[in-house]
VOLODREN-875559 format. One line per 2 residues: number of its first residue (from 1); for each residue x, y, z of N, C-alpha, C. Coordinates in Angstrom, 3 decimals. Atoms other than C-alpha are relative to their C-alpha. Layout:
! VOLODREN-875559
NUM	X,Y,Z,X,Y,Z,X,Y,Z | ...
//
This chain:
! VOLODREN-875559
1	-0.822,-0.208,-1.053,2.374,-6.360,29.971,1.011,-0.088,-0.849 | -1.368,-0.700,0.415,6.047,-5.910,29.290,0.856,-1.558,-0.506
3	-1.375,0.895,-0.141,8.987,-8.293,28.300,0.135,-0.426,1.481 | -0.350,0.222,-1.245,9.778,-8.505,31.747,-1.121,-0.912,0.916
5	1.542,0.871,-0.217,5.826,-9.557,32.505,0.636,-1.619,-0.566 | -0.113,1.363,0.391,6.422,-12.339,30.039,0.866,-0.912,0.348
7	-0.951,0.773,-0.776,9.478,-13.595,31.536,-0.408,-0.732,1.259 | 0.023,0.279,-1.693,8.419,-13.307,35.114,-1.397,-1.173,-0.268
9	0.864,1.139,0.123,5.194,-15.571,33.710,0.574,-1.002,-0.248 | -0.786,0.894,0.372,7.306,-17.935,32.177,0.572,-0.714,1.279
11	-0.613,0.086,-1.333,8.989,-18.294,35.648,-0.997,-1.207,0.801 | 0.906,0.918,-0.886,5.886,-20.122,36.761,-0.625,-0.909,-0.710
13	0.769,1.054,0.640,4.979,-22.280,33.807,1.291,-1.255,0.203 | -0.870,1.397,0.318,6.027,-25.887,33.407,-0.004,-0.623,-1.002
15	-0.589,-0.097,1.752,7.283,-26.896,30.128,-0.865,0.331,-0.558 | 0.606,-0.868,0.761,4.801,-26.175,27.801,-1.334,0.328,0.241
17	1.447,-0.172,-0.193,1.665,-25.718,29.387,-0.767,1.014,0.120 | 0.296,-1.512,0.490,-0.616,-23.300,28.624,-0.387,1.041,1.468
19	0.179,-0.644,-1.618,-1.267,-20.757,31.900,0.008,1.601,-0.382 | -0.007,-1.233,-0.058,-2.249,-17.464,32.502,0.716,0.838,1.030
21	-0.197,-0.541,-0.942,-0.477,-14.891,34.368,-0.491,0.996,-0.037 | 0.657,-1.011,-0.044,-1.647,-11.906,35.487,0.176,0.744,1.536
23	0.084,-0.848,-1.175,-1.676,-9.076,38.157,-1.372,0.520,0.299 | 1.483,-0.275,0.158,-4.966,-8.377,39.972,0.572,0.841,1.451
25	-0.231,-0.847,-1.344,-4.977,-5.673,42.932,1.352,-0.310,0.732 | -1.525,0.436,-0.719,-1.004,-5.857,43.148,0.399,-1.083,0.252
27	-0.864,1.575,-0.247,-0.606,-9.782,43.264,0.043,-0.516,-1.153 | -0.041,0.797,1.460,0.298,-11.715,40.925,-0.705,-1.787,-0.055
29	0.619,1.288,-0.038,-1.625,-14.970,40.439,-0.021,-0.622,-1.578 | -0.342,1.327,1.132,-1.651,-18.300,37.721,-0.937,-0.664,-0.198
31	0.909,0.799,0.188,-4.551,-19.917,36.311,0.375,-0.984,-0.985 | -0.378,1.454,0.466,-3.903,-23.381,34.968,-1.240,-0.946,-0.365
33	1.190,0.538,0.477,-7.100,-24.455,34.384,-0.510,0.197,-1.173 | 0.514,-0.108,1.866,-8.168,-25.506,30.696,-1.180,0.362,0.204
35	1.873,-0.223,0.713,-11.961,-25.181,31.137,0.497,1.637,0.350 | -0.043,-1.357,0.125,-10.992,-21.553,32.353,0.865,0.884,-0.957
37	-1.123,-0.656,1.271,-7.915,-21.100,30.040,-1.274,0.222,-1.251 | 0.665,-0.183,0.957,-10.273,-21.935,27.302,-1.139,0.946,-0.509
39	1.055,-1.055,0.273,-12.963,-19.740,28.155,0.123,1.365,0.119 | -0.599,-1.544,0.097,-10.685,-16.636,28.552,0.299,-0.216,-1.536
41	-0.672,-0.330,1.461,-9.145,-17.424,25.176,-1.594,0.114,-1.194 | 1.257,0.056,0.810,-12.834,-17.850,23.939,-0.232,1.593,0.142
43	0.152,-0.943,-0.154,-13.083,-14.427,25.149,0.181,1.024,-0.909 | -0.748,-0.714,1.339,-10.939,-13.111,22.225,0.055,-0.778,-1.020
45	0.123,0.642,1.735,-12.305,-15.090,19.474,-0.547,1.305,-0.907 | 0.497,-1.109,1.034,-14.319,-12.195,17.945,1.575,1.041,-0.323
47	-1.024,-1.237,0.400,-11.246,-9.991,17.972,0.918,-1.144,-0.803 | -0.647,0.789,1.054,-9.290,-12.624,16.370,-0.635,-0.073,-1.487
49	0.737,-0.449,1.379,-12.056,-12.781,13.572,0.185,0.761,-0.356 | 0.028,-1.271,0.972,-11.826,-9.268,12.947,0.971,0.359,-0.267
51	-1.427,-0.520,0.138,-8.228,-9.332,13.224,0.432,-0.837,-1.422 | -0.453,0.644,1.170,-8.022,-11.943,10.413,-0.733,0.317,-0.956
53	0.340,-0.561,1.193,-10.326,-10.598,8.141,0.488,1.673,-0.091 | -1.038,-1.332,0.061,-8.143,-6.941,8.715,0.700,-0.528,-0.766
55	-1.400,0.375,1.328,-5.280,-9.285,7.527,-0.234,-0.273,-1.569 | 0.998,0.293,1.108,-7.758,-10.334,4.439,0.780,1.323,-0.461
57	0.037,-1.123,0.813,-8.220,-7.192,3.678,1.585,0.857,-0.340 | -1.230,-0.575,0.247,-4.823,-5.947,4.147,0.899,-0.354,-1.409
59	-0.979,0.537,1.292,-3.579,-8.373,1.898,-0.604,0.590,-1.405 | 0.619,-0.562,1.785,-5.904,-7.027,-0.626,0.725,1.127,-0.591
61	-0.494,-1.493,0.221,-4.646,-3.474,-0.184,1.492,-0.128,-0.698 | -1.778,0.731,0.862,-1.019,-4.918,-0.731,0.216,-0.241,-1.309
63	-0.483,0.484,1.309,-1.411,-6.550,-3.939,-0.964,1.171,-0.479 | 0.097,-1.159,0.496,-3.507,-3.536,-4.919,1.182,1.591,-0.467
65	-1.644,-0.698,-0.227,-0.504,-1.546,-4.026,0.853,-0.191,-0.974 | -1.375,0.226,0.258,1.926,-3.349,-5.339,-0.518,0.064,-2.130
67	0.488,-0.117,1.135,-0.194,-3.405,-8.708,0.084,1.728,-0.490 | 0.089,-1.411,0.091,-0.762,0.435,-8.775,1.410,0.715,-0.287
69	-2.032,-0.169,0.262,3.276,0.601,-8.190,0.367,-0.259,-1.444 | -0.265,0.850,1.265,3.554,-1.714,-11.472,-0.373,1.143,-0.920
71	0.896,-0.894,1.231,1.005,0.603,-13.337,0.562,1.761,-0.007 | -0.684,-1.080,-0.321,2.982,3.895,-11.987,1.313,0.423,-0.688
73	-1.425,0.212,0.632,6.219,2.896,-12.829,-0.303,-0.400,-1.607 | 0.291,-0.131,1.383,4.901,2.288,-16.547,-0.029,1.291,-0.565
75	0.268,-1.241,0.595,3.625,5.584,-16.577,1.152,1.278,0.228 | -1.505,-0.566,0.096,7.027,6.964,-15.798,0.562,-0.028,-1.031
77	-0.916,0.494,0.865,8.564,5.131,-18.042,-0.624,0.839,-1.610 | 0.584,-0.846,0.797,6.080,6.764,-20.233,0.200,1.785,-0.166
79	-0.525,-1.498,-0.413,6.938,10.187,-19.041,1.220,0.410,-0.412 | -1.300,-0.245,0.330,10.141,9.845,-19.342,0.120,-0.177,-1.936
81	-0.030,-0.076,1.519,10.091,9.066,-23.334,-0.867,1.106,-0.261 | 0.382,-1.420,-0.047,7.707,12.129,-23.321,1.054,1.269,-0.579
83	-1.105,-1.186,0.125,10.256,14.141,-22.748,0.985,-0.187,-0.408 | -1.349,-0.087,1.260,13.114,12.965,-24.561,-0.756,0.455,-1.487
85	1.366,-0.539,1.065,10.263,13.538,-27.596,0.131,1.214,0.056 | -0.045,-1.634,-0.336,10.302,16.971,-26.311,0.761,0.171,-0.375
87	-1.490,-0.924,0.130,13.654,17.716,-26.190,0.360,-0.297,-1.318 | -0.503,0.080,1.400,14.102,15.996,-29.488,-0.821,1.026,-1.050
89	0.467,-1.134,0.104,11.243,18.270,-30.585,0.561,1.395,-0.120 | -0.937,-1.343,-0.313,13.065,21.444,-29.480,1.260,-0.406,-1.105
91	-1.127,0.246,1.083,15.939,20.412,-31.407,-0.278,-0.133,-1.243 | 0.618,-0.583,1.371,13.835,20.331,-34.402,-0.227,1.108,-0.013
93	0.594,-1.582,0.102,12.258,23.435,-33.926,1.197,0.605,-0.291 | -1.004,-0.595,-0.112,15.597,24.822,-33.559,0.499,-0.088,-1.585
95	-0.558,0.260,1.828,16.721,23.551,-37.170,-0.865,0.958,-0.608 | 1.359,-0.475,1.003,13.578,24.616,-38.452,0.116,1.906,0.093
97	-0.396,-1.147,-0.134,14.432,28.182,-37.115,1.089,0.018,-1.139 | -0.857,0.026,0.792,17.679,28.090,-38.605,0.248,-0.400,-1.835
99	-0.057,0.079,1.417,16.978,27.049,-42.118,-1.040,0.819,0.183 | 1.005,-1.377,0.585,14.243,29.785,-42.674,0.883,0.829,0.086
101	-0.753,-1.325,-0.103,16.935,32.226,-41.515,0.894,-0.174,-1.314 | -0.346,0.294,0.924,18.877,30.426,-44.120,-0.271,0.395,-1.219
103	1.145,0.345,1.408,16.207,30.472,-46.737,-0.333,1.752,0.055 | 0.492,-1.651,0.011,15.296,34.317,-45.590,1.265,0.577,-0.978
105	-1.374,-0.795,0.798,18.969,35.262,-47.323,-0.344,-0.208,-1.710 | -0.171,-0.045,1.202,19.820,35.823,-50.916,1.374,-1.224,-0.010
107	-0.600,1.065,0.174,21.085,32.224,-51.725,-0.229,-0.838,-1.327 | 0.232,0.816,1.274,21.764,30.283,-55.100,-0.796,-1.031,0.500
109	0.940,0.872,-0.060,19.605,27.815,-56.020,0.390,-1.359,0.183 | -0.720,1.342,-0.799,21.549,24.759,-55.320,0.066,-0.316,1.650
111	0.169,-0.008,-1.670,21.695,25.941,-51.417,-1.626,-0.025,0.217 | 1.577,-0.281,-0.791,17.731,26.874,-51.492,-0.893,-1.746,0.006
113	0.264,1.440,-0.216,17.521,22.952,-52.618,0.074,-0.886,1.507 | -0.166,0.444,-1.390,19.268,22.123,-49.956,-0.789,0.014,0.938
115	0.169,-0.769,-1.059,17.879,23.953,-47.687,-1.737,-0.722,0.022 | 1.667,1.271,0.027,13.975,22.457,-48.727,0.005,-1.515,0.132
117	-0.347,1.054,-0.033,15.398,18.970,-48.927,0.203,0.130,1.776 | -0.233,-0.200,-1.390,16.485,19.766,-45.049,-1.032,0.123,0.508
119	1.261,-0.162,-0.597,13.011,20.971,-44.202,-0.470,-1.075,-0.141 | 1.118,1.475,0.239,11.072,18.345,-45.688,0.664,-1.427,0.968
121	-0.639,0.935,-1.371,13.332,15.998,-43.437,-0.171,0.224,1.232 | 0.363,-0.709,-1.596,12.704,18.425,-40.569,-1.321,-0.199,-0.032
123	1.363,0.117,0.025,9.129,17.856,-41.263,-0.653,-1.027,0.373 | 0.048,1.321,-0.308,9.166,14.460,-41.530,0.420,-0.693,1.114
125	-0.302,0.432,-1.657,11.017,13.867,-38.499,-0.908,0.745,1.276 | 0.819,-0.768,-1.371,8.759,16.625,-36.190,-1.514,-1.207,-0.506
127	1.181,0.236,-0.060,5.770,14.940,-37.934,-0.093,-1.907,0.746 | -0.255,1.077,-0.913,7.254,11.132,-36.775,0.018,0.019,1.487
129	-0.107,-0.202,-1.458,7.868,12.494,-33.423,-1.373,0.142,0.628 | 1.724,-0.609,0.310,4.023,13.891,-33.610,-0.549,-1.142,0.638
131	0.703,1.573,-0.053,2.826,10.217,-33.942,0.011,-0.741,1.291 | -0.136,0.818,-1.366,4.790,8.822,-31.033,-0.360,0.708,1.101
133	-0.091,-1.348,-1.351,4.384,11.714,-28.657,-1.959,-0.761,0.138 | 1.368,0.777,-0.001,0.325,10.642,-29.702,-0.237,-1.517,0.703
135	-0.325,1.337,-0.550,0.867,7.002,-29.258,0.453,-0.258,1.464 | -0.181,0.285,-1.133,2.406,7.617,-26.341,-1.220,0.498,1.211
137	0.887,-0.685,-1.071,-0.280,9.611,-24.483,-1.558,-0.853,-0.163 | 1.064,0.835,0.293,-2.915,7.121,-25.900,0.469,-1.428,0.804
139	-0.731,1.093,-0.647,-0.626,4.427,-24.127,-0.296,0.522,1.525 | -0.128,-0.666,-1.272,-0.623,6.571,-21.061,-2.003,-0.075,0.435
141	1.171,0.325,-0.204,-4.653,6.777,-21.224,-0.489,-1.044,0.537 | 0.274,1.550,-0.113,-4.884,3.058,-21.691,0.166,-0.007,1.826
143	-0.645,0.544,-1.385,-2.760,2.984,-17.892,-0.660,0.816,1.074 | 0.323,-1.249,-0.890,-4.869,5.926,-16.582,-1.570,-0.949,0.434
145	1.248,1.118,0.070,-8.247,3.508,-16.581,0.264,-1.204,1.187 | -0.118,1.379,-0.632,-6.666,0.243,-14.904,0.264,0.868,2.013
147	-0.835,-0.620,-1.219,-4.772,2.792,-12.288,-1.570,0.862,0.735 | 0.523,-0.110,-0.525,-8.270,4.217,-11.817,-0.788,-0.625,0.675
149	0.998,1.259,0.073,-10.391,1.136,-11.485,0.970,-0.342,1.824 | -0.415,0.764,-1.154,-7.705,-0.205,-8.788,-0.146,1.085,1.320
151	0.556,-0.998,-0.997,-8.019,3.682,-6.961,-1.584,-0.166,0.869 | 1.312,0.376,-0.335,-11.553,2.694,-6.322,-0.232,-1.366,0.850
153	-0.191,0.674,-0.838,-10.737,-0.589,-5.167,0.593,0.094,0.889 | -0.446,-0.131,-1.303,-8.606,0.451,-2.725,-0.747,0.854,0.652
155	0.515,-0.557,-0.919,-10.820,3.127,-1.523,-1.628,-1.266,0.705 | 1.182,0.838,-0.215,-13.855,0.562,-1.136,0.836,-0.864,1.064
157	-0.654,0.476,-1.483,-11.308,-1.713,1.315,0.419,0.836,0.731 | -0.089,-0.767,-0.892,-10.383,1.273,2.753,-1.498,0.528,0.817
159	1.074,-0.159,-0.765,-13.785,1.809,3.790,-0.519,-1.250,0.538 | 0.443,1.139,-1.111,-14.519,-1.917,4.752,1.261,-0.012,1.005
161	-1.035,0.568,-1.479,-11.229,-1.922,7.035,0.062,1.053,0.943 | 0.456,-0.993,-1.290,-12.586,1.389,8.673,-1.166,-0.475,0.726
163	0.985,0.499,-0.783,-15.707,-0.363,9.513,0.253,-1.136,1.034 | -0.485,1.231,-0.517,-13.892,-3.644,10.669,0.961,0.953,1.538
165	-0.921,-0.676,-0.730,-11.293,-0.873,12.328,-1.049,0.001,1.558 | 1.071,-0.044,-0.959,-14.706,-0.214,14.603,-0.608,-1.142,0.324
167	1.228,1.310,-0.567,-16.479,-3.432,14.751,1.966,-0.763,1.060 | -1.034,0.499,-0.978,-12.300,-4.301,16.432,0.079,0.533,1.464
169	0.457,-0.707,-1.205,-13.079,-1.532,18.846,-0.479,-0.356,1.008 | 1.060,0.619,-0.738,-16.214,-2.816,20.188,0.710,-1.215,0.166
171	-0.602,1.055,-1.272,-14.576,-6.355,20.763,0.611,-0.155,0.298 | -0.943,-0.184,-0.843,-11.677,-5.497,22.059,-0.460,0.602,1.707
173	0.886,-0.764,-1.095,-13.751,-3.310,24.479,-0.621,-0.935,0.882 | 0.860,1.127,-1.053,-15.972,-6.669,25.320,0.714,-1.082,0.634
175	-1.286,1.146,-0.734,-13.121,-9.252,25.644,0.622,0.686,1.314 | -1.572,-0.251,-1.515,-11.077,-6.925,28.148,-1.754,-0.207,1.204
177	1.189,0.262,-0.322,-14.922,-6.388,29.916,-0.161,-2.048,0.668 | 0.416,1.123,-0.330,-15.517,-10.222,29.811,1.454,-0.865,0.541
179	-1.266,0.601,-0.845,-12.023,-10.961,30.616,0.223,0.309,1.354 | 0.025,-0.739,-1.026,-12.161,-8.638,33.600,-0.953,-0.987,0.992
181	0.756,0.467,-1.146,-14.989,-10.600,35.163,0.645,-1.581,-0.099 | -0.410,1.663,-0.317,-13.573,-14.143,34.400,1.375,0.045,0.943
183	-0.631,0.080,-1.059,-10.470,-13.294,36.127,-0.263,0.451,1.504 | 0.487,-0.595,-1.088,-12.389,-11.318,39.192,-0.787,-1.742,0.355
185	0.488,1.265,-0.363,-14.213,-14.909,39.127,0.814,-1.096,0.377 | -0.961,1.161,-0.664,-11.368,-17.109,39.457,0.888,0.382,0.860
187	-0.966,-0.450,-1.201,-9.509,-14.938,41.934,-1.102,-0.376,0.639 | 0.599,-0.095,-0.941,-12.725,-14.929,43.864,-0.402,-2.196,0.365
189	0.262,1.330,-0.476,-13.436,-18.981,43.672,0.832,-0.586,0.041 | -1.631,0.557,-0.501,-9.587,-19.888,43.739,0.473,-0.708,-0.947
191	-1.396,0.382,1.411,-8.677,-20.980,40.042,0.667,0.369,-0.356 | -1.240,-0.780,0.848,-6.652,-18.223,39.739,1.096,0.203,1.676
193	-1.160,0.584,-1.110,-3.686,-19.266,42.558,0.660,1.377,-0.148 | -1.386,-1.235,0.046,-1.496,-16.090,43.762,0.924,-0.733,0.258
195	-1.921,0.304,0.025,2.088,-16.672,43.272,0.777,1.413,0.770 | -0.871,-1.043,-0.793,5.028,-15.200,44.966,1.366,0.105,-0.896
//
């Protein structure tokens, strides 16, 4: 029903008593009998149980998704660091080219020594950056293992959720059939009272 239907049903309620308000064959009815209401509620028990199971799996999926997000953020940070290292390596490579060009000219011995010292410093810096890049790649690979595990767990939960989705469809259809039968019986035996 709609919010208008809910408001209409509340008009027929006394205090906080449980009721079932419904439309049947164009007429409004209310059921107040506790036993019939209990039986009607019972028609939806299986739907409620499956819904609760879906909620539990959804919570697990949410937790896994949050962990995947944290790992993804760390991977992003590593990628940013790798990008900065790559930029620094490009600067050092440009410096090496500059030194090679200076060295290829006829230059005095003291300038050549300065160039060689600068080249050694550039090579040391490049080795240091290479080591840092290798360390970051290793860290990134370490992050991939738990991410793959989480993805596998998420996929398994997705399979469980799919099974429960089908179960929910069956349970809902069964509850609707049972509900209709209960309403038909209540209308026929007068437990459901027509209201105006």
